[in-house]
N, C-alpha and C positions, 0 to 999 in steps of 0.2 A: 391469338384472343385478343391480344391487345388492339388489333385493328376490329375487329368485333364490337367491344367495349368503346372504342370511339365512335363507330358508327350507330351502336344503339342510343349514347349518351347525344348524338349530334341532333337526335331525330324528336321533337317534343311529343311533350303527351299532353293533349287537351281536356280538361275534365269538365271547365266552367261553359260548356255549349248553352245554348237557350235555353231557359226554362220559363213554360207559358205560365204566369202568374194565374190564368182560369183554373188551372188545374184542381181538384179537388181534395189532395194529398194536404198535411196540414205543415209537413217540413220536409223541405228538398237540398240538398246538401251536394256541395261539389269540393273536391281540394285537388290542387294541382301543384307539385315541386318537381323544375327539372331543372337541368344545368349539364356543363360540361366546363373541364379544366385540362388544359394542357402545358406543359412546361419544357424546356430548355430551349432549344434554339428561338421559338415562338413560344412566349406567354399569353396564354389566351382564357379568361374566366368568362362564362355566362351562367348567368342563374333567374330564374324564372320561378315567380308564384302565382299562382291565381286561385280563386277562390269564387265560389257563387252558392248564396244562400236564401231560398225563400221561404217564411213563417208566416203561418195563419194565427195571430194572436188572439184574433176575435171572429166571430161567424163570420161577422161581411168586410173584414180588413184584412190586406195580405203586404207583408212587409220583403223587400225585397233587395238585397245589397250584393253589390258585384265589387271585388275588390281584386286589384294587381300591384305588383312589385319586380320590379326589372333592372338589372345590375350587369353591366356588359363592361369589359377592360381587356384591352390587347397593349401586349407590351407594357402591363403595368398603369397606362393610359386609361382613363375611364371614357368611355364613349357613350353609357348610358346608367342614367340610375332616376328612375322614373317611378310613383306613387299613383295608384289611381283609383277611387271611390266612387261606385255608384250607387245611391240609394233614393228607394223608391216606395212610397206608403199609397197602395190602391183603395178604393172603398166599391164595394160589389163588384169586383172583376168576372164575373160569371153574367152578366149582363153585358145587351148587345154595347151602350155607352157607359163607360164613367169612368170618375175624375179621379185624381191621384196629386200628390204632391213628390217635390224632389229636391236633392241636396247631394252638388257632386263638389270631390276636393280631387285637385291632382296638383302634381310636379313634372317636369319637364327638363333635364340637363341638358340632352342636345339643342334643345328651341331655347333655353337658359328662360326658363320660365319657374320662377321660385315657389311661386305656391297660385293657383286658381282656383278659386270657389265659384258656384252657381246655384242658386238657388228660388225654386219658383213653382209653378201649378200646370195643369192642363188636363185633359181629356183624352181618352182612347176609343178609336172607335172598331169593331170588330168588321170586317167584309166579308169574313167568313170564318168559323173557329169550330172545327172538328178532331177529332183525336189523333188521328194523323196528318193535316194537314189545316193549317189556320195560316189566319191573312190580317193583320193588325196596322191602323194610321193613328196617329196620334199629333197633338195639336198642343205645343206647351209655350207658356213664356216665363222667363229666366232674368234676373241682374245677375249678371259675372261682375268680377273683381278678379282684375291678373295682374301680379308683380312681378316683371321680368327683373333679370340680374342685369340687363343692360337698357339705355336709354335711346341707341341708336337704329332705326329701326328701315325697312326698305322702302316704309310711305313716310316722308319726311316732314308731315306736319302731325306726327305723334312724336317727335324725337322731343327732349330734355324733359322728358316726365317717365320712370320706367313704370308706372301705375297706369291700366288700361282699363277703367269701368264702363261699364255700360247693358243697356236693357236690350235682350235678346229675342225673338220669335223661332221657337224650332218647329220643323217637320218629321216626323219619324215616321220610316215602314219597317215592318219586320215582318218573316213569315218565314216557315217549314212545311215543306211538302215529300210526303213518302210517294217514292215512282217505280215503276218494274217490280210490283209485288211486293213492296219493302224492299227491294234489293240497291235501292239508290235514297239519298236521302237531302234534299236541296236546302241549305239554309239562307236567308241574306236578312242584313240588318242593314239601313242607312238613315242618315240624316242632314237635313241642311237649317243652317244658324246663322242666319243674317242678325246684325244689329240693329234695332227699330229707330237709332238715332245718328246713324252713319252708314252711307252705302257702301262705303270700301273696306267696313270690317264685317267680315263672312268666313263663316268653314263650312265643311260637309267631310262626309265619310263616307264610304260602300264598305260592305264587307259581305262576301259571296263563299260560301264554302258546299263540299260536296262530299259524304258519308258512305260508305261501302262497308254494311254491317259484318263483323266478323263473328261475333259471340253478342250474347244476350245483352251484354255490357259494356261492350268493345266495338266501337267502329275504327275504321281506318279512314281517315281526316285530309283532305286540301283545304285550304285555306286561302284566300286573295283578299286583302285589305287596301284600299287606297285613302289617305288622309289628303285634306289639303288646306292651309290656313292664309287668308290675306294678308295678315299684319304677321311680318316676322322679322328677327334682327336682322341690320343690313348684312348679306351676303347671305345667307341663308338661303336654302330652296325653300318653297311654300309649299312642295308635295313631298308625300313619301307614298311607297308603295312597297309591301309584304307579300311574302308567296312564304308558305310552310305547308308541310307534310307533318303528319302526325298520325294519333289515333284519341279518340274522344273514349274515356273510362266515366262510367255513371254508375249509380246505385240505385235505378228506378227503371 
C-alpha cells in the first residue's frame, strides 16, 4: 500500500492545459495541487501548484491568467522555489488578427533571480482556428526588468551589476491538434525572446505534449519542455530539460 501511494504521488497531475482565448465560454478555470514527501534515510519534499483562468469581463475583451508555484527540497536543502504569473488581456480574440497587452512576474531560486517582470503589447495572428485544431502566431514587444541575487555572470560584460533591464521582442507559436479520431491530442507552445538592445541577451523555450483521452474530463499526458537563457549566473548551465508524465484534469 505504501509503495502504491509513493508512485501515485510521484505522478504529477496537470490541470492547466492550454486554454484557447477564442473560445466563446465566459469563464474557464483549472487548478492543480500536487506533491510528494518522503522522510527517513532520505528526506524529500516536492510541491507544485498551477492554475489557469480565462474570463470574459466584457463582450469584446478576454482576460487570461496562468500562475504557478514550485517548491522542492532534498535533505532539507532547497532546490527550487519559483513563482510565475503570466497575464494577458485580449481585444476581439474571435477575429483573425487581434491585439493584446501582457504582464509577467516571476522568481527563480535555482537561477538566482530575485524578481523578473515584463510588460508589453502585441498582436496575435490566427493561421487556422477550429474547435479541435488551431494554430496561432503572436508578435510582441516587452520591457523587462530582472534583479539577480548575484552579479557575476557567464558573460563578463554584465558583471558588477545585479540588475539587467532591456527591451525585448518576442515571437510566440502555439497550437493544438486532435489526431486519429480524437485518440491523440498534440499540443505545442514555444517562443523566442531576444533583446532589441544587446545581441547576446536572448532566451527561448519549446514545450510539446501528447495527451491520450481516458475520460471526458481526464487525459493521460506526456510533456517535454526545453528552456534556454543566454545570460545566467557564472557556472550555471544555460539549458534545462523537463520530461514529465501525468494526467490532465479539466472542467470543460
